C-alpha positions in Angstrom: 0.0 0.0 0.0 1.1 3.6 -0.7 -0.1 6.1 1.8 -1.6 9.4 0.6 -0.5 11.5 3.5 -2.1 14.7 2.2 -5.5 13.1 2.3 -5.1 10.6 5.2 -6.1 7.6 3.1 -4.7 4.4 1.8 -5.0 3.2 -1.8 -7.7 0.6 -2.0 -9.4 1.8 1.3 -13.1 2.6 1.3 -12.2 6.3 1.5 -10.3 6.2 -1.8 -12.0 8.3 -4.4 -13.3 6.4 -7.4 -12.2 8.0 -10.7 -14.2 7.8 -13.9 -12.0 8.2 -17.0 -13.2 10.6 -19.7 -12.3 8.4 -22.6 -12.8 10.9 -25.4 -11.3 13.9 -23.6 -8.1 14.6 -25.4 -8.4 16.4 -28.7 -5.8 16.2 -31.4 -3.1 14.4 -29.5 -2.0 11.1 -31.1 -0.9 9.7 -27.7 -4.3 10.5 -26.0 -5.6 7.0 -25.9 -2.2 5.8 -24.9 -2.2 8.2 -22.0 -5.6 7.0 -20.9 -4.3 3.4 -21.2 -1.4 4.2 -18.9 -3.9 5.7 -16.3 -6.2 2.8 -16.4 -3.3 0.4 -16.2 -1.9 2.2 -13.1 -5.3 2.4 -11.4 -6.0 -1.3 -12.1 -2.7 -2.3 -10.5 -3.8 -0.9 -7.1 -7.6 -0.9 -7.3 -8.9 -4.0 -9.1 -11.9 -4.6 -6.9 -14.1 -2.5 -9.3 -14.1 -2.2 -13.0 -12.6 1.0 -14.4 -15.3 3.3 -15.7 -14.7 4.8 -19.2 -17.1 7.6 -20.1 -17.9 8.1 -23.8 -20.2 10.6 -25.4 -23.4 9.1 -26.8 -23.4 11.7 -29.5 -21.0 14.3 -31.1 -22.5 17.8 -31.1 -19.8 20.3 -32.2 -21.8 23.3 -31.0 -22.2 22.0 -27.4 -20.0 23.9 -24.9 -18.6 20.6 -23.6 -18.0 19.2 -27.1 -14.4 20.4 -27.3 -13.6 18.2 -24.4 -14.9 15.2 -26.1 -13.9 15.8 -29.7 -11.1 13.8 -31.4 -11.2 10.2 -30.1 -8.5 8.2 -31.9 -8.2 4.6 -32.3 -5.2 3.2 -30.5 -3.8 2.4 -34.0 -4.2 6.0 -34.8 -5.4 5.2 -38.3 -7.7 8.2 -38.5 -9.8 10.7 -36.6 -13.4 9.5 -36.1 -16.4 11.1 -34.5 -17.2 9.5 -31.1 -20.4 7.9 -32.2 -18.7 6.1 -35.1 -16.0 4.6 -32.9 -16.7 0.8 -32.6 -16.8 -0.2 -28.9 -14.7 -3.3 -29.8 -11.9 -1.0 -30.9 -11.9 1.0 -27.7 -12.0 -2.2 -25.6 -9.1 -3.5 -27.6 -7.1 -0.3 -27.0 -7.5 -0.7 -23.3 -7.2 -4.5 -23.2 -3.5 -4.4 -22.2 -4.3 -2.2 -19.2 -5.4 -5.2 -17.3 -8.5 -5.7 -15.1 -12.0 -4.9 -16.3 -13.5 -1.8 -17.8 -17.1 -0.7 -18.2 -18.2 1.9 -20.7 -20.8 4.5 -19.6 -22.4 6.8 -22.2 -23.2 10.4 -21.4 -25.1 13.2 -23.2 -22.9 15.9 -24.7 -23.5 18.5 -21.9 -22.4 19.3 -18.4 -25.6 17.8 -17.1 -25.0 14.7 -19.1 -21.5 14.3 -17.7 -22.8 14.8 -14.1 -25.6 12.3 -14.7 -23.1 9.7 -16.0 -20.9 10.1 -13.0 -23.9 9.5 -10.7 -24.9 6.4 -12.6 -21.5 4.8 -12.4 -21.1 6.0 -8.8 -17.8 7.8 -9.5 -16.5 10.6 -7.3 -14.1 12.3 -9.7 -13.7 12.8 -13.5 -10.3 12.7 -15.2 -8.7 13.9 -17.5 -10.3 17.2 -18.3 -8.3 19.3 -20.7 -10.8 22.2 -20.5 -12.6 23.7 -17.5 -15.9 22.2 -16.4 -16.4 25.3 -14.3 -16.5 25.9 -10.5 -20.1 24.9 -10.2 -19.8 21.4 -11.7 -21.4 19.1 -9.1 -18.7 16.5 -9.0 -14.9 16.5 -8.5 -12.9 16.9 -11.7 -9.2 16.9 -12.4 -7.7 19.2 -15.0 -5.0 18.0 -17.5 -2.4 20.0 -19.4 -0.3 17.9 -21.8 2.3 20.7 -22.5 2.9 24.4 -23.1 4.5 24.0 -26.5 2.8 27.1 -27.7 4.9 29.1 -25.2 8.2 27.4 -25.9 7.8 27.1 -29.6 5.4 30.0 -30.4 7.0 30.5 -33.8 5.5 27.2 -34.9 1.9 28.2 -34.0 -0.5 30.7 -35.5 -1.2 33.7 -33.3 -4.9 32.7 -32.9 -3.9 29.2 -31.8 -1.5 30.6 -29.1 -4.3 32.9 -27.9 -6.8 30.1 -27.8 -4.5 27.8 -25.8 -3.6 30.6 -23.4 -7.2 31.3 -22.6 -8.0 27.6 -22.2 -5.1 26.9 -19.9 -5.6 30.1 -17.9 -9.2 29.2 -17.2 -8.4 25.6 -16.4 -5.7 26.7 -13.9 -8.2 29.1 -12.3 -11.2 26.8 -12.1 -9.7 23.3 -11.4 -8.8 22.4 -7.8 -5.9 20.3 -9.2 -4.3 19.9 -12.5 -2.2 16.9 -13.5 0.7 17.0 -16.0 3.2 14.5 -17.4 6.5 15.9 -16.3 8.2 18.2 -13.8 9.3 20.3 -16.8 5.6 21.1 -17.5 5.2 22.2 -13.8 8.1 24.6 -14.2 6.6 25.9 -17.5 3.2 26.5 -15.7 5.0 28.4 -12.9 6.8 30.6 -15.4 3.9 31.4 -17.7 0.9 31.2 -15.4 2.5 32.3 -12.0 -0.7 33.4 -10.3 -2.9 30.3 -10.9 -5.1 28.8 -8.3 -4.9 25.1 -9.0 -2.5 22.7 -7.3 -0.3 21.2 -10.1 0.8 17.6 -9.7 3.4 15.9 -12.0 3.0 12.2 -12.8 6.2 10.1 -12.5 7.7 8.5 -15.6 5.7 5.4 -16.0 5.8 3.2 -19.2 3.2 0.4 -19.2 4.3 -2.7 -17.3 3.6 -5.0 -20.3 6.1 -7.1 -22.2 5.1 -9.4 -25.0 7.7 -11.7 -26.6 7.4 -12.5 -30.3 7.7 -16.0 -31.6 9.9 -16.8 -34.5 6.8 -17.2 -36.7 5.6 -13.8 -35.7 8.9 -12.2 -36.4 8.9 -13.8 -39.8 5.4 -12.6 -40.5 6.0 -9.0 -39.5 9.2 -8.8 -41.6 7.4 -10.3 -44.6 4.3 -8.1 -44.2 6.3 -4.8 -44.2 9.3 -6.1 -46.2 11.6 -4.9 -43.5 15.3 -4.3 -44.2 18.0 -5.6 -41.8 19.4 -4.1 -39.6 17.4 -1.0 -38.7 16.7 1.8 -36.2 13.2 3.0 -35.7 11.4 6.4 -35.1 7.7 6.2 -34.0 6.6 9.8 -34.1 4.0 11.8 -36.0 5.7 13.8 -38.7 5.2 17.1 -36.9 7.9 19.7 -37.3 9.0 19.7 -33.7 9.7 15.9 -33.8 12.7 16.8 -35.9 12.9 13.8 -38.2 15.4 15.7 -40.3 17.9 15.5 -37.5 17.7 11.7 -37.7 17.9 11.7 -41.5 21.0 13.8 -41.3 22.5 11.4 -38.8 21.7 8.5 -41.2 23.5 10.4 -43.9 26.6 10.7 -41.7 26.5 7.0 -40.9 26.2 6.0 -44.6 29.1 8.4 -45.4 31.1 6.6 -42.7 30.5 3.3 -44.4 27.7 1.9 -42.2 24.9 0.2 -44.2 21.9 0.5 -41.9 18.2 1.6 -42.4 15.8 3.8 -40.5 12.1 2.8 -40.2 9.6 5.5 -39.6 6.0 4.9 -38.3 3.4 7.6 -37.6 1.0 10.0 -39.3 2.6 12.0 -42.1 0.5 15.2 -41.7 1.1 18.3 -39.7 -1.8 20.7 -39.7 0.4 23.6 -38.8 3.0 22.9 -41.6 1.1 21.0 -44.4 4.2 21.0 -46.6 6.6 19.7 -44.0 6.4 16.1 -45.0 7.0 17.0 -48.6 10.1 18.9 -47.6 11.4 15.8 -45.7 10.8 13.6 -48.8 12.7 16.1 -50.9 15.6 15.9 -48.4 15.6 12.1 -48.7 15.7 12.3 -52.4 18.4 15.0 -52.5 20.5 13.0 -50.0 20.1 9.8 -51.9 18.7 8.1 -48.8 15.7 6.4 -50.6 17.1 2.9 -50.0 17.9 3.6 -46.3 14.7 5.3 -45.0 11.4 3.4 -45.0 8.3 5.5 -44.1 5.4 3.2 -43.1 3.0 5.9 -42.0 0.2 4.9 -39.5 0.1 1.2 -38.9 -1.7 -0.9 -36.3 -0.2 -0.5 -32.8 0.6 -4.1 -32.4 2.5 -4.1 -35.7 4.4 -0.9 -34.6 5.4 -2.6 -31.3 6.5 -5.7 -33.1 8.7 -3.7 -35.5 10.1 -1.8 -32.6 11.0 -4.9 -30.7 13.1 -6.1 -33.7 15.0 -2.8 -34.1 18.6 -2.0 -33.0 17.3 0.9 -31.0 14.6 3.6 -30.9 15.6 7.1 -32.0 13.8 10.1 -30.5 15.1 13.3 -32.1 12.2 15.5 -30.8 12.8 19.2 -29.9 9.8 19.3 -27.5 7.6 16.9 -25.5 5.1 17.2 -22.8 6.1 13.9 -21.3 9.6 12.4 -21.1 10.6 10.9 -24.4 7.1 10.9 -25.9 5.1 7.8 -26.4 7.7 6.0 -28.4 10.2 5.9 -25.6 7.5 4.7 -23.2 6.9 1.8 -25.5 10.7 1.1 -26.0 11.3 1.0 -22.2 8.3 -1.5 -21.8 9.9 -3.6 -24.6 13.3 -3.3 -23.0 14.8 -1.8 -26.1 17.7 0.8 -26.0 16.9 4.4 -26.9 18.9 7.3 -28.2 17.1 10.5 -27.2 17.5 14.3 -27.6 18.8 15.9 -24.5 16.0 18.5 -24.0 15.1 19.0 -20.3 11.9 17.0 -20.2 13.7 13.9 -21.7 16.2 14.1 -18.9 13.4 12.9 -16.6 13.6 9.4 -18.2 14.9 7.3 -15.3 14.0 3.8 -16.4 15.6 1.9 -19.3 18.8 2.1 -21.3 18.9 5.6 -22.7 21.7 7.6 -24.3 21.3 11.3 -25.0 22.6 13.4 -27.9 22.7 17.1 -28.4 19.2 18.1 -29.7 19.2 19.1 -33.3 22.7 17.7 -34.0 22.7 15.1 -36.7 26.4 14.6 -36.2 26.1 13.9 -32.5 23.2 11.6 -33.1 25.1 9.7 -35.7 28.0 9.2 -33.3 25.6 7.7 -30.7 23.9 5.5 -33.3 27.3 4.2 -34.5 28.3 3.4 -30.9 25.0 1.5 -30.3 25.3 -0.3 -33.6 28.9 -1.5 -32.9 28.7 -2.0 -29.2 25.2 -3.3 -28.5 24.3 -2.2 -24.9 23.9 -4.7 -22.2 20.2 -4.8 -21.3 18.7 -5.6 -17.9 16.7 -8.8 -17.5 13.1 -8.4 -18.6 12.0 -9.5 -15.1 14.0 -6.6 -13.5 12.4 -4.1 -15.9 8.9 -5.4 -15.3 9.3 -5.3 -11.5 10.5 -1.7 -11.6 7.7 -0.7 -14.0 5.1 -2.3 -11.6 6.6 -0.3 -8.7 6.4 2.9 -10.7 2.7 2.1 -11.6 1.9 2.2 -7.9 3.6 5.6 -7.6 1.7 6.8 -10.7 -1.6 5.6 -9.2 -0.8 7.3 -5.9 -0.5 10.7 -7.6 -3.7 10.2 -9.5 -5.5 9.3 -6.3 -4.0 12.2 -4.5 -5.4 14.5 -7.2 -8.7 12.7 -6.9 -8.8 13.3 -3.2 -8.1 17.0 -3.7 -10.8 17.3 -6.3 -13.4 15.4 -4.3 -12.7 17.4 -1.2 -13.2 20.7 -3.2 -16.4 19.4 -4.7 -18.0 18.5 -1.4 -16.7 21.5 0.5 
């Protein structure tokens, strides 16, 4: 048991608040369903006496004041955006299947009253995650969620109106919510810098990749290689092709490796569109062409999650060249640590919070330094810990993760019933 000293409760006790997960809450973030899976997994690891409640909108009304909170559910595979009412329940259950334990889906009407009614029906005390304010008069506890402040650190990559909209949304959230949860200590520091007079208590979740490891059989390895015609050997990047993910840094690194005589490939998975920079992907393709890297870089786009993890598990290492993240390493490094794969990661502050797994850092934006680290890993394969050791550490971290969520829930419930 992990004690929650601030609330005088123990995880799993009758006084522990029951959290309902707002399953379609995160708009436009490819890792949204993954984040929810992490939360459900952590809660299941310490509170498995009741099914985890997943709230989904029964309809999608874009003009409703709560609709922005619900818009943008993505399948775990990330194949496409779909309206909530078109999302097959089997897909969502499959997305949360690896979280362990049982889940129950409760529908709600697309309104504040609809959300409140759903919380009453599933006997939940607190709603999470809420990326937009539900207001101070909402009749149940609710926990705010801010994924990052990228619009502050990288304002030149946002339209002015987008920056203004995000500013207004986060400022209101930090004023109205009793507690706001973020994915990293670096985000807490950003909030203190850019919103210094906020009212909410801000809690940072610990770095917590899912405690799940699935070994592939020889037959499965053969099938995945055949299906995607994979080269050998290869590194992998699993990021959306957004400009801040800095794929070009990795492409430059591969060019350095090839010029040094190393015949190795780079596999890229993830959506190839960036709504802010619609021509960005075409510029990367042009760079590949001009650099004569067509035979060394394979772009697979969005593929099913299980296939992506299988391809990752067979790679030399995971490359994360990102220039900005809201959580340490982004989703790709979470997956790599769960799979016990080595990672080569940009040295931005948030990534320095990665404290599990075999990780080497390179100077962010430097293709030359990344190439040096890739060559070293290619020649001197790092010694990896035993899978059992990694799994045990991830399970301990899950308990810490759940403790923070339940601390937040205790604060939110206390405020709601004050």
